[in-house]
C-alpha positions in Angstrom: 126.2 52.8 64.6 124.5 50.9 67.3 127.4 51.6 69.6 127.4 55.3 68.9 123.7 55.4 69.5 124.1 53.7 72.8 126.8 56.1 73.9 124.7 59.0 72.7 121.8 57.9 74.9 124.2 57.4 77.8 125.5 60.9 77.2 121.9 62.2 77.2 121.2 60.4 80.4 124.4 61.7 82.0 123.6 65.3 80.8 120.1 65.0 82.3 121.6 63.9 85.6 124.2 66.6 85.4 121.5 69.3 84.8 119.3 67.9 87.5 122.3 68.0 89.9 123.1 71.6 88.9 119.5 72.6 89.4 119.3 71.0 92.8 122.5 72.7 93.9 121.4 76.1 92.6 118.0 75.7 94.2 119.7 75.0 97.5 121.7 78.2 97.3 118.8 80.3 96.1 116.3 79.1 98.6 116.6 81.1 101.8 114.9 79.2 104.5 114.6 82.1 107.0 114.5 85.9 106.7 113.9 88.7 109.2 113.0 91.9 107.4 113.0 95.1 109.6 111.2 98.1 108.2 112.2 101.3 110.1 109.4 103.9 109.4 110.4 107.5 110.3 106.9 109.1 109.8 106.6 111.5 112.7 105.8 114.2 110.1 103.6 114.6 107.0 104.2 110.9 106.0 101.9 109.5 108.7 99.1 108.6 106.2 101.5 107.1 103.7 103.1 105.0 106.5 99.7 103.6 107.6 98.8 102.9 104.0 102.0 101.1 103.4 101.6 98.9 106.5 98.1 98.0 105.2 99.6 97.2 101.8 102.2 94.9 103.5 99.3 93.2 105.3 97.4 92.6 102.0 99.8 90.1 100.6 100.6 86.6 101.7 104.1 86.1 103.1 106.3 83.1 102.4 107.0 80.6 105.2 110.1 81.5 107.1 109.7 85.3 106.8 109.5 87.6 109.8 108.3 91.0 108.6 108.8 93.5 111.5 107.9 97.2 111.3 108.7 100.0 113.7 106.6 103.2 113.2 107.2 106.7 114.6 103.9 108.6 114.0 102.9 112.1 115.2 99.7 111.1 117.0 100.1 107.5 118.2 103.9 107.5 119.0 106.1 104.6 118.3 105.0 100.9 117.8 106.5 97.7 116.7 104.4 95.3 114.6 104.9 91.8 113.2 103.0 92.0 109.9 100.3 89.4 109.4 98.1 89.0 106.4 94.6 90.5 106.3 92.4 92.0 103.7 91.2 95.1 105.6 92.9 98.0 103.8 91.4 100.5 106.3 92.8 99.2 109.5 96.1 97.7 110.7 95.3 94.4 112.3 98.9 93.0 112.7 99.8 92.4 116.3 101.5 95.2 118.2 104.6 93.8 119.8 105.7 96.9 121.6 104.3 100.4 122.2 106.7 103.1 123.1 106.5 106.7 124.1 107.8 109.4 121.8 111.1 108.5 120.1 113.5 110.4 117.8 113.6 108.2 114.7 116.5 110.4 113.4 118.7 109.2 116.3 121.0 106.3 115.2 120.7 104.7 118.7 116.9 104.3 118.2 117.5 102.5 115.0 120.2 100.4 116.6 117.8 99.4 119.4 115.2 98.3 116.8 117.8 96.2 115.0 119.1 94.6 118.1 115.6 93.9 119.3 114.6 92.4 116.0 117.6 90.2 115.8 117.3 88.9 119.4 113.5 88.3 119.2 113.5 86.9 115.6 116.8 85.2 114.8 117.2 84.2 111.2 119.7 83.1 108.6 119.3 86.4 106.7 118.4 90.0 107.6 117.3 93.0 105.6 116.8 96.6 106.8 114.4 98.9 105.0 114.8 102.6 106.0 111.5 104.3 105.2 111.0 108.1 105.3 111.9 111.4 103.7 115.6 110.5 104.1 116.9 114.0 104.5 117.8 113.9 108.1 120.8 111.5 107.6 122.6 114.1 105.6 123.4 117.0 107.9 124.5 119.9 105.6 123.6 123.5 106.4 123.0 124.1 102.7 120.1 121.7 102.7 118.9 121.7 106.3 118.3 124.8 108.3 
C-alpha cells in the first residue's frame, strides 16, 4: 500500500504541475498586452447630448494598462474632434485631451472613417484593435424604402 500511496502523491503533484502549466499557458493567451480601441461617433444630429454623455461615462472608469481608448466625434455645434480618453470624475465636462480638431466632416463618408482608422493605427500601434461604430446606424444601408 505504501507504494500505491507514494505513486498517488506523485500523481497529485504531477496533476498540480500540469494544471499550473495549463493555467499559465491559458493566461498567456488570454492576456492581451496592448489594445487600441477606436470609437467612431457619428453624432452630427440629435445624438449630440448622448455622445457627450457617453464620452463622460468612458472617462468615469479606470482603464487597464496597455489600452489606448480613442474617440472621434462629429457634433453639430463643435465640429469634429479626436480624443484620447483619460479617467476623471467630472461627469459634466469632457477633460480628456483633444488630439485633433477638424472642421466639419461627413461621418457617413467611408473615407472619413478610413482616415480615422489609419490615423489611430499609425499614432497608437497595438497588438490588437477594435472599432466601435456609434450612431443611429441608418446611413450605411442605402435603400429608398427606408431613406428618402
